[in-house]
C-alpha positions as CSV (number, residue, x, y, z in Angstrom):
1,Q,-5.9,-8.0,25.6
2,V,-6.8,-6.5,22.2
3,Q,-4.3,-4.3,20.5
4,L,-4.8,-1.9,17.6
5,V,-1.8,-0.4,15.9
6,E,-2.1,2.3,13.3
7,S,0.5,3.3,10.7
8,G,0.8,5.3,7.6
9,G,0.5,8.8,8.9
10,G,2.8,11.6,8.1
11,L,3.3,15.0,6.4
12,V,1.7,15.5,3.0
13,Q,1.1,18.5,0.8
14,P,-2.4,19.8,0.1
15,G,-4.0,17.7,-2.7
16,G,-1.9,14.7,-1.8
17,S,-2.8,11.2,-0.6
18,L,-2.0,8.9,2.3
19,R,-3.1,5.4,3.2
20,L,-3.6,4.5,6.8
21,S,-3.5,1.0,8.1
22,C,-4.6,-0.5,11.4
23,G,-4.0,-4.1,12.5
24,V,-5.9,-5.8,15.3
25,S,-4.0,-8.4,17.3
26,G,-3.9,-10.1,20.7
27,R,-7.0,-11.7,22.1
28,R,-9.3,-12.7,19.2
29,I,-12.7,-11.1,19.3
30,S,-15.7,-11.0,17.1
31,M,-15.9,-7.5,15.7
32,T,-19.0,-6.0,14.3
33,A,-17.3,-2.9,13.0
34,L,-14.0,-1.2,12.4
35,A,-13.7,2.6,12.2
36,W,-11.4,5.5,11.8
37,Y,-11.8,8.6,14.0
38,R,-9.8,11.7,14.1
39,Q,-9.1,14.5,16.5
40,R,-8.3,17.8,14.8
41,P,-6.5,20.5,16.7
42,G,-8.8,22.2,19.2
43,K,-11.7,19.9,18.4
44,E,-13.3,16.8,19.7
45,R,-12.7,13.4,18.3
46,E,-15.0,12.7,15.4
47,L,-16.0,9.7,13.2
48,V,-14.3,9.7,9.8
49,A,-15.4,6.4,8.4
50,R,-16.9,3.1,9.6
51,I,-17.2,-0.3,8.0
52,R,-19.5,-2.9,9.4
53,N,-19.7,-6.7,8.9
54,G,-21.4,-7.3,5.6
55,G,-19.7,-4.3,4.0
56,N,-21.9,-1.4,5.0
57,V,-19.8,1.8,5.1
58,Q,-20.4,5.2,6.6
59,Y,-18.4,8.4,6.0
60,A,-18.4,11.9,7.5
61,D,-19.8,14.4,5.1
62,S,-16.5,16.2,5.0
63,V,-14.6,13.2,3.6
64,K,-17.1,11.7,1.2
65,G,-15.7,11.2,-2.2
66,R,-12.1,11.7,-1.0
67,F,-11.7,8.9,1.6
68,N,-12.2,5.2,1.2
69,I,-12.4,2.6,4.1
70,S,-11.7,-1.0,3.5
71,R,-10.9,-4.2,5.4
72,G,-8.2,-6.7,4.7
73,K,-9.0,-10.2,3.6
74,A,-8.5,-11.6,7.1
75,H,-10.8,-8.9,8.5
76,D,-8.4,-8.0,11.2
77,T,-7.0,-5.1,9.3
78,V,-8.6,-1.9,8.2
79,F,-7.4,0.7,5.8
80,L,-8.2,4.3,5.1
81,Q,-7.2,5.6,1.7
82,M,-7.2,9.4,1.8
83,S,-7.0,11.5,-1.3
84,N,-7.2,15.2,-2.1
85,L,-6.2,16.1,1.4
86,N,-6.5,19.6,2.7
87,A,-5.4,21.4,5.9
88,E,-8.7,20.6,7.5
89,D,-7.8,16.9,7.5
90,T,-4.8,17.5,9.8
91,G,-5.1,15.7,13.1
92,I,-4.5,12.5,14.9
93,Y,-6.3,9.5,13.3
94,Y,-7.4,6.7,15.6
95,C,-8.6,3.2,14.7
96,Q,-11.5,1.7,16.6
97,A,-12.8,-1.9,16.8
98,V,-16.2,-2.6,18.1
99,S,-16.9,-6.1,19.5
100,N,-20.1,-8.0,19.1
101,W,-20.9,-7.4,22.8
102,G,-20.5,-3.6,22.4
103,A,-17.0,-3.0,23.8
104,D,-14.8,-0.8,21.8
105,F,-11.0,-0.8,21.5
106,W,-8.7,1.9,20.3
107,G,-5.3,2.3,18.9
108,Q,-2.8,4.9,20.0
109,G,-3.3,7.1,16.9
110,T,-1.2,8.3,14.0
111,Q,-0.5,11.9,13.1
112,V,-1.6,13.3,9.7
113,T,-0.4,16.7,8.8
114,V,-1.4,18.4,5.6
115,S,0.8,21.4,4.9
116,S,2.8,23.0,2.1
């Protein structure tokens, strides 16, 4: 069984920063990509950022220039550095791992609330 555990969420003021972390553990799998998704209140889950093997990264337009996704040295950890946060960034942030056979695995999510 593959487990993903996110951490680092919380309450932050507009303009502030947070760093989310996600660790992948359990059955070892070959991953082709790690990603962060979010579900904002009343909206569907959406891709925030993805990093593929080889380093290719992709960001949602709404977070470009403010968020940065990176992987740990062991490649079983993924981070999301979020800066200049605003109220539209409020939501539950989920970590996703995609295996090399196309299966995806999800964490339980971490709440990010941007409010003064």
